Steps between C-alpha positions, in 0.01 A plus 500: 500500500406384850453137586169363367311274737179333388256404774232237524224757464650612167479144370146443624387809309607328176325176604792299631297307755714220645769557760744298289453705180530823700818385675655380173417825321646717775814288524566485123441872450726591792784282371481545123302820433615726780601773256153512339235736628209371701266562206729303265518209746122491533455516124725193460306313769165584343619370163627181661159439655310574178742323263677245718562266205744753354718477809507127581846465344634832632823461695385726786123540476396138434454432871239772529334401172457140615277627780242592234534188283158339548591174329814457713310600815228246431750218458697593811204587721262211446326430831693254714302202621517397864561140590176306556607394848732670746834349585571369849621744764592457865275657765609576854240577769197449277262576790640855519455574128188654346336332203554800271876489561499127430308556175747767391784253545309240298466755219873577515578131461293486179745731324697311232824649637440386861720216620461484878314687773438524873259683728617626839279487815459880510356506146210728415353649183711741296529619140630227272683270739347484847702661777696206638524334159822355356511423127785361292499559122746423222687797349204735558420761762152614604507863620188448712657181633754731664246770581480878500739541792808342344756403762265548796716370782582464868815619675596461866804659666610390845667723760664403829248701705260371768130577546557737792697728266212502253253590778721778640548656156156428355443868417823520297411180313153636415643830380756321285221304329306821441793706375714250308235291320210584271205299373233495235458497121669837450726484802843662461796566731559869569876471555769416243626143477764313303503136396682310225167377360428849360814480282417162347546501120176306449306823555624617159415181310126550437282803456279391789792465743635838396162652583488323839842608624378829646225327693750244628722780634211665687352181644823333613466393864119526512229240554166425337149502638274210604683238703845654462670601824821592681512393862724452802458195722678232694653193345548172683757301304497124564762404244756746367654280229518701182499826695816439697323595825442311824143424607348782705287813492574790267339822383364457145405744225260335255382648169253385236483685169592472132608693192248782537368683192785372286397136535132573449571691177716216365233243588218693332702581188616146430173340602334703225763385248458140616122519455545641148748230401350206687126475432342287768132436572340781700503308829877443472618836365686588824731205425630646172870422472811624323738261329850565632640461148310811387607861533207580731578197716864598535402860580259389772755261652762776511247749641366252756848426633583870520174563688587216738841653568332839546265350757802366689662846479185655651529260792873577532417869535215446745728304732796738451297818560339370818818348644692820432247719680483265799872419520446126452762262360369193311632156588290280268260515205238267347315594182305349212276586205153349491367649170744405228600249232824301505681270258541175695579135431232255608523131419783574259308763300545877499167662581373849569360481852246771582442557870212740549479540874723203583832482686801325339577198717778302337705287740688720746360829368388748765179699468237695690128422528334799672186514709251786532550832680469313832577134417851357514689428181757225441858470382520175306754273333387321186497122468494490122180301454478417125118480503480866608759603239720604795236743630300587813229751593578873510277573798171394657289604201178702508182332614273798431497781244601852591136611479383222731785571745399867522140395564597242764698711750491852638792731571432463871516120478826513307654734759405252775670215311814710450507594869455138608785387273722796605535625144523866398353564154590803287261534206335177392131437441215272595548301178834379642360404842619161630151349452545538122770230500516127551667360812868486401580234761253264328635588158849413625374159617404425139853559373718333761663289229573810290688709757655487846424790735825643642366818659200720574438873457258676737386844373516794742495828300334472157477757222264458202330721247192694613240295314 
């Protein structure tokens, strides 16, 4: 008999409606009933649903049966009450922050699991936590506190090449960006690649990760849409401590992207489980959390960390593929996540620190805060400010929606701006025009006690998705 593989659509046909019950059923059948026919497996699952009480003490099937135990569900899923008043949180650059982002942070601080919070000066409205929000909880993780693009990050490689070289070989640099990178929701690399991330054993530990491995192989070394980019530019380094380089000017390759379809699938899957297990009032449902002592919480934490490592691997490949084609040899690297959750000690307590669009800025830690397609970005060194939970902004932050940006500038006007700033743009769209973003220099003024600026990156040749 060939290998039997139940699918989600098979379970939905027999009225298994929640993602958790479907995942449990598929996993249990694959492990313990793999020699039964598909029809026999479905018959067992139908009987469990219709007569769950007969299986609550079953050694193997009790876990599935408990999903249909109404009395148990009611006790475990009673609606969770928010705190009457929000806890205190630090705010940096309040004048730059919209009221809706501020209100989202207030809602986050009304969660009974919230311990500390901070709002960065680039903050703007998001789903769940605002973009630029930092939230510390105790032994719980909020999938939407990390976001859909798990491990979205920055990476900058420095090369000992001057600007005249970049100008002389501009055509080769543009062609490398066109041929060795790819963008967009379904973007894949056309040539074969190898990376240790693809052999990680975690891919075999959950049904979801097993399903996502093929997509991870195809999307390795690609970038997302929206504000994701890969660009060449010039770096002026003021202070090379931590990089082992003298101050001076260098060629830089800067990338901004995350864990692609893999991270988005993980986020959606476990957000649904969190919302089923953690019943919050309607206005707070995006803050549903997973307890790290539960199976689902442990699965998400494992999956989130794998997605973060996969995002780093994507950046590794982007930098490797471009440098190889152009014959460049790296001499320094700075990189950081800005959509992730970490276990950290703050004021003597271990907390889960969610940074959704915020740069880690513990004392001495290097990071990158990028500008727009024409505005300079900054290499920074963290100061470890406890009020910010060792965090800083992850960029300038949007000041207008994508729709408003498209309505506020024409293609001709954008081309004039690019020409004036001596920037070549490949792809991109009006919704990412510089006018859509806050002034990063003013944002940086609001976080001088969070980070020191040790260098600047000036974009020259920028590739983005064709929005």
